[in-house]
C-alpha positions in Angstrom: 155.1 97.1 83.8 155.1 101.5 84.0 152.1 103.0 85.3 149.5 105.1 83.2 150.8 108.6 82.9 154.0 107.8 84.1 156.5 107.6 81.3 159.8 105.5 80.8 162.1 109.1 80.7 160.6 109.5 84.6 162.2 106.5 85.8 166.1 107.3 85.6 166.8 104.1 87.8 165.4 102.2 85.0 167.2 103.8 82.3 170.7 103.9 84.1 170.1 100.3 84.9 169.0 99.8 81.2 172.4 101.8 80.2 174.7 99.9 82.3 173.1 96.4 80.7 173.2 97.6 77.1 177.1 98.8 77.8 177.8 95.6 79.1 175.8 93.6 76.7 177.9 95.4 73.6 181.0 93.7 74.8 179.9 90.1 75.4 178.1 90.4 72.3 180.8 91.9 70.3 183.1 88.8 71.9 180.7 86.1 71.2 180.8 87.5 67.3 184.0 87.8 67.0 184.9 84.5 65.3 182.3 85.4 62.9 182.1 88.6 62.2 185.1 91.2 61.7 185.4 94.1 63.7 184.8 96.9 60.9 181.6 94.9 59.9 180.2 94.8 63.6 180.6 98.2 63.9 178.9 99.1 60.6 176.1 96.8 61.3 175.5 98.0 64.9 175.2 101.7 63.9 173.1 100.8 60.9 170.5 98.8 63.0 170.6 101.8 66.0 170.3 104.9 63.6 167.3 102.8 61.6 165.7 102.3 65.3 166.4 105.8 66.4 165.6 107.8 63.0 161.4 107.9 63.1 162.1 109.2 66.6 164.3 112.4 65.7 164.0 112.9 61.6 161.4 116.1 62.3 163.8 117.2 65.4 166.8 117.0 62.7 165.2 118.7 59.9 164.1 121.8 62.0 167.5 121.9 63.4 169.8 120.9 60.1 170.7 125.0 59.5 172.1 124.8 63.1 173.5 121.3 62.2 174.8 122.2 58.8 177.2 124.5 60.4 178.5 122.3 62.6 178.7 119.1 60.8 182.7 118.9 60.4 183.0 119.0 64.0 180.1 116.4 64.6 181.6 114.2 61.6 185.2 114.2 63.2 183.6 113.5 66.6 181.7 110.5 65.7 184.7 109.1 63.6 186.9 109.6 66.7 184.8 108.8 69.4 181.8 106.4 68.4 183.5 104.7 65.5 187.0 104.4 66.6 186.1 103.9 70.4 183.6 100.6 69.0 186.1 99.4 66.1 189.0 99.4 68.9 186.6 97.3 71.3 185.7 95.1 68.9 189.3 94.4 67.8 190.8 94.0 71.4 187.7 91.8 71.8 189.1 89.4 69.2 192.1 88.3 71.8 190.5 89.2 75.4 187.6 88.2 77.2 184.8 90.6 77.8 185.0 90.3 81.5 188.6 92.0 80.8 187.4 94.6 78.2 184.9 95.8 80.6 186.9 96.3 83.7 189.9 97.9 81.4 187.1 100.4 80.5 186.5 100.9 84.1 189.7 103.2 83.9 187.8 105.4 81.6 187.4 107.8 85.0 191.1 107.7 85.7 192.0 108.7 82.4 189.6 111.6 82.2 190.6 112.9 85.3 194.7 112.6 84.0 194.0 114.2 80.6 191.6 116.9 82.5 194.9 117.5 84.5 197.4 117.5 81.8 195.2 119.4 79.3 193.2 121.9 81.5 195.6 121.9 85.0 192.2 120.8 86.6 192.7 120.3 90.3 192.2 116.7 91.8 191.0 116.7 95.1 191.6 114.3 97.6 187.6 112.9 97.6 188.3 111.8 93.8 191.7 110.6 94.3 190.9 108.1 96.8 187.8 106.9 94.7 189.7 106.5 92.0 192.3 104.8 93.4 190.1 102.5 95.3 188.1 101.6 92.0 191.5 101.0 90.4 192.8 98.5 92.8 189.3 96.8 92.6 190.3 96.2 88.8 193.7 95.2 89.3 192.8 92.6 92.1 189.3 91.3 89.9 191.8 91.3 86.3 194.4 89.9 88.0 192.1 86.8 89.9 193.4 88.4 93.2 197.2 88.3 92.2 198.0 91.8 91.4 202.0 90.9 90.7 200.5 88.8 88.0 199.9 91.8 85.9 203.3 92.3 85.8 204.8 89.0 84.9 203.1 89.5 81.3 199.7 87.8 81.3 198.3 90.3 79.1 197.4 89.6 75.5 196.8 92.0 72.6 193.0 92.7 73.1 193.8 94.3 76.7 196.0 96.8 74.7 193.5 97.3 71.9 191.0 98.0 74.7 193.1 100.4 76.5 193.5 102.6 73.4 189.4 102.6 73.0 189.3 104.0 76.2 191.9 106.5 75.8 189.5 107.3 72.5 
């Protein structure tokens, strides 16, 4: 229970834990519902419910900042479609044929992709510590996905859903 006078926003460890829980729960729920709800429907209902929950808390701020938002609306729409909508759609399409565990592990390649894209697009240098951390993280992903047999990944044990998840990570 949160102590009196101490708000939820002042409990970063709890918020980070909840973030990880909700993130993983999204994949588990997406996989659990793959047979009953089409991916696009799942994305639609997920974000409609989320908007309904959040809107009462942000409505006044949106109203006050509408002149600023209106000038950037096209950017926000494009980013929403390419980011949130495309990501979730690709995740839910991938979850039609792969496991929630594989999907979460594949998503853990995001830091590698970000680092690679920053290097390719902006020529951002990669430090030795960053590289070592990423390689260690990737090794862990490979070991878990392959069930401790990394060479099995080269033998075509991938399913179509894994490719969709890699696409989602790239988005």
